[in-house]
N, C-alpha and C positions, 0 to 999 in steps of 0.2 A: 487835431487827435494824441491824446496823451499815451504814450508805452508805456507799459509797466515790467518788469522782469520777472517779477517774483509772483507768485498767486497768494501775497498775504494780505490777511485783514489791513482795511485803512489806517487802522492808529498803531497795527502792532510795530513794533521797532526789533527786529530780529538780531540781535549781537552775533547770533550763530551762524549767521550765512557766509560763507566763504569764497565770494565772488567778486568782481567789482562789478560796479553800477551800469546800469544802462546808459545812461549819460558820460562812463568813462571809456566807452569802447569806441574805436578808432573808423566810424563809418568813411568820413572824408578821406582819410588815408586810404583804406581800403578801395574805394573809387577810384582815387586818384591811380593806386598801382593796378586795377584791374584793366583801367584805359591805357596806362603805358605798356602794358604784359600784352592784352589784345592788339593793340597798334602792333605789336612786332610780325603779325601775318602768322605766326608760326604756331600748326595744329598741332606739334608732337605735345602739348602738355595733356590733351584729349586722350591720349593711348595710354596704354596700362602704364607706361616705367618700366624703370630698371629696378631690380628687387632694392637694391640697397639706396635707391632715391637719388634723382639726378643729380649729376655731376656737379654743371653749371652752381645749383644750389646749394650742394655741400660744399662747395666753396667759399661763397657766398658767408654760408653761414661758420663754416669755421675762422673767415678773415672778423667776421663778427664776435664770435666766441672769444676769440685769441684776443680782442682788445676788452672783452669784458672781463674776460679771467686773468687778464695780466703773465700769461702764459702760452704760446703756441700749439692748435689746436690741427692734427693733419685732418685734411676733407675725408682721407680714405679711411680715417678711424672714426666715421658717423653714419647713423646709420637712420633714415626716416622713418618715425611712427605714425600714428594717428594719434598722437597724444600720450603722454607719460603714461598713465593711466592703461591704456591699449599698450603699452611698451611694456610695463611691467607683467601684465597678462601673458606677453610672449616670451617672456623670460622664464616665470613660472613654468608654461608650456614645454621648452626646449631646454631647460636647467635644472628641473626639477622633477621629480617622479609624486605621484601621491602616494604620501606615506612618509617622505623623505621630513626631517627635520630642518626648520630655519630659525635664526635667532630674529625677534625684534626688538626695538626697543619699548619701554614701560615710563612714559605715554609713546603712544605711535598715529601714524596718519591713520583715522577709523576707516575710511573705507578702503584703503590696501588688505585689511584684516577679513574682509570681505572676501576679497578675491584669492589670499591665501583660504579660506575657507574652501572658496568653491573648487580648489586645485587638490583640496583634501591632504594638505600639508600640517604635519606638527609643529605648531609654536612655542617656542622656549625665548621667557621676555629676557632683557637685560637694562638694568636702570641708568639713569641719567642724571647729571646734578647739571653744573652752570657753565659747564667746559665738555657738554658733552656726553656720549656715549662712555660710560666707565671702563675702562679696558683691563682693570683686576677682575670685574665680575665677569668679563668675556673668558679672559683666561680660567677661571676659575669652571665656566659651562664646557668649555673647551676640553678639559678633563675628564668630564662625563657624558658630551654628545659630539657627532661629526656633522655639521651642518652643512646642507647644499650650501646655503649661501646666510649671510646677515643683512637684512634689508637695514638702513639707514638714513634718517634725513638730515645730513650731517650741517645744513646753512641755514640759518634762520627755520629751526624746527619745527614742523607742524606735529604737536600744538603748540608745543612749550615755550619755542620761540629762542632757543639755544644754541650754540654754535659750537660744534666739536673743535676743539684746539688743535695748532700744528702739530703738536708733539704728538698729540693722540691718533690723529691720521697717519703719523707715520709709522706707532706701531700697530695699527689695523692693518694699514698695508702689508707689513711685515708678516703679522700672524696668519694672514689670508695666505700669504705667498707659503709660509712653513706649515702650517696644517691641512692647506689646500682646499678651500672653502670660497665661494666668489664673495664680493660685497656687491650689492646691490643701493649704489646712492642717488636715493631720491632727493636731485638739487634743484629744483623748479623755482625757488627763490633764491638761488645764487646771485641774482645780477639784480635783486632788487635791495643791496644794501643802502641803508639811509645814515647811520651817524658811524660806522664803522668800514673797514676794509675787511673783508673776512679773509681766509688761510685759502689758497688755491684748491679747487675741486680736488675732488680723492683721484680722480684719474692722474693726476699730474703725480701722485705718490705709487704710482701702479708700476711694481719691476717683476709683478710675476704673472703679469697679465690678468689678473684676477678682478679686475675693476670693469663693474657696469656701471656707466653714470645716466640717469634720465634727467632729460633737461624739455621744455614743453613752452610753446607760446601762448597757452593759457594764458600764463599768469604776466605774460610781459606785453602781449600785443590783442589779443582777443579769444576767449574759451572756444566758440564756434567754430572757431578753424579747423579745430580736431588734429593739429599738427606739432608733433614733438621731436625729438630724434634720443636715441643710445648713443653714447659714446663710449669707445671701448676698442681695446686691440683687435685685430684683423683676426686672430684667429678665432677670438668668441665671435665677432660678425658673421666670421662664415658660415656658424650654425644656423645662424636665422637666416640668411639668405639663402642658403641651399634647403631651407626648408621646404616642405610642400604648399604650405598656404602660400609662400610668397613664389612658388616656379610655379606657380596657378594663376596668384592672383595680380604679378607684376607688383611696383615700387605701391606703397601708400599714399595716399594721398598727392598724386602728382600734379592735378589742376591747383589746389590750394599749395603745393609747393611754386609752381609758378608765380602766383601773385605776391606769395611772402617775398620770395625772391626778388622779385620789385621795389616791395617795402624797405629791403636792406640796399640793392644799389640805388636807390632814391635816398636814402638818407631819412624816410619813414620812420619804420624802426627805431633810428636812436633817436630821432623827436620824442616820440610816444614814449620810449623807453624815461627819457627824462621828467618828461611831465608827471608820469605816472609815479617817478622816484620823488618828485617835489610834491605831489598829491599826498601819497602815502605818508611820508615824512610828515606833514603837516597835522593828517589825522590822527596817527600813532601819536604826536605827543596828547593831542587833545582827548585821546582817549585815555591815557595814562595820567593827566592832569585830571579828570573828571574823576578816575579811579580812587586815587589819592586825595581829592575835595569830599567827596560823598562816602567814600566806604569805609567803614569800622577801621579801627588799626588793625584788627586779630583777622581779616584780610590780607593777603603777601601777592605780590608779582613781581615781574623783573620786566622794565621799560624795553622793549622790542628794540633791537638795532637794526632791523630788516625784516623782511616778510611780510606775513599778513595778520599775527596773531599776537593776544594775548592771554598767557595760562595763567589763571586766578585758583587762589590754596582760601580755602576757608578752613576756617579751625575743623582739627580732627573731630569725627563722629557724626557729622553734619554730611546731609545727602542729596548732592545737587539735584540729582533725578529727580525726587521728591519736590525738591525748591523748585525744578520749572515749572510742574503741576500747580504750583501758586502762583507764580512768574507768569505764564500764560493769561490767564484772565486780566492781568492787569498789565496788557500788554507792552509783556517784553518779553521776550526769548535768547536763549545760549544753547552752546551743547554741555552737555553732563560731560564731567571726567568717563564714567565707567567706558562713555564708548571709544575712548581711545585706550583702554586698557585691554588685553588679551587674557587677563585672570580675573575681569570682573572688580576692579579696584580702582583706585582713584576718587570712591565715589566723593570727597569734600573738594573736588576740582573742579573747576569747569571752564571752558574755552571761548573769549570773544575776538572777535574779527572786526579791526577798523576801515578795513576798504571800502565796504558798500555803502557805508552813510557819510553824510558830510558833517560839520561840526557840531550843527544846534541839534541833531537827530542823535549824535555819540551822546552830548551830556545828557538830553531826556533820557535815553536807555540807560544810562548809568545812575539818572536820579529815580528811575521806575523800580532797578534792580536793588538799589538800597534801601526802598520802601518794601520790598516782599524779605528783606534778609529779618531773622531774629533778633 
């Protein structure tokens, strides 16, 4: 029986899909992990669990992250979540109030915008360039607003794939301390570096206990695990662990945490991450080469150095939302740029993803895309 992951028409190549193919999911590794964990004859993972997350799991996760981040991570500064999206919603719940102003990048992760809308937060957008969030623009807006937090995707940005430079990280952390706002750093792609080593995570630059960093096993192991973490100073985490939600329900995903603990202990997570990086590095190069080969020179993009995405810019005046209506009947799809804008801009841009399809489909998808461009 053939198992499909998405309900797509048979011939459709959807370059807008932002998730791994089902063939890349570590079924055998998770089977091994489950057998290892259940052979311990320890029923405690079936209990509610502690609010911050199992201590043994946080210890193993801290060791794994310390190796990947090239900087020490304290297990007591980790809070286990049911995925990065759930963590972001928790932060909005406990660190902001309806009507508060927050700053986001332009473009930004489009589904985060839905969470902010659900929480009735007022959004002020800030531009980015090839070095990430433009700090001078942030300083200008700080003269006008007092944000509850700045939401940023600092490493291998979704959707633009750019990375915030080390000097800008330092300055952003300093401004957060000076102006008393939080930084919510969505760093789920940080461990997916292909051609460069990015600067350390934003938590490394935190001097004023203002940074909450989101991580997730969705990008490095399997999305269906719904398991992630928040990395932050202990006083910030106390606001979460003392919440009514956690006091009532206990820790988030204790059983899944126990299985992932085995992937860490057995080296399965390390093996799978190496596999993903090798696979995605190749697919990124294939998509970049195809774009250079088939698309006209007026379209521009930067080759990604990590993450999932390529951000493609078409000539000013083009509308990728309308172009999408032409592309779909030709069996190619993408995410239009307006989805990533908090102010209905970026209409001449689109996001393409290289992790779902293999080389042949990536090249064919670009051929089809070239065929619908004017």
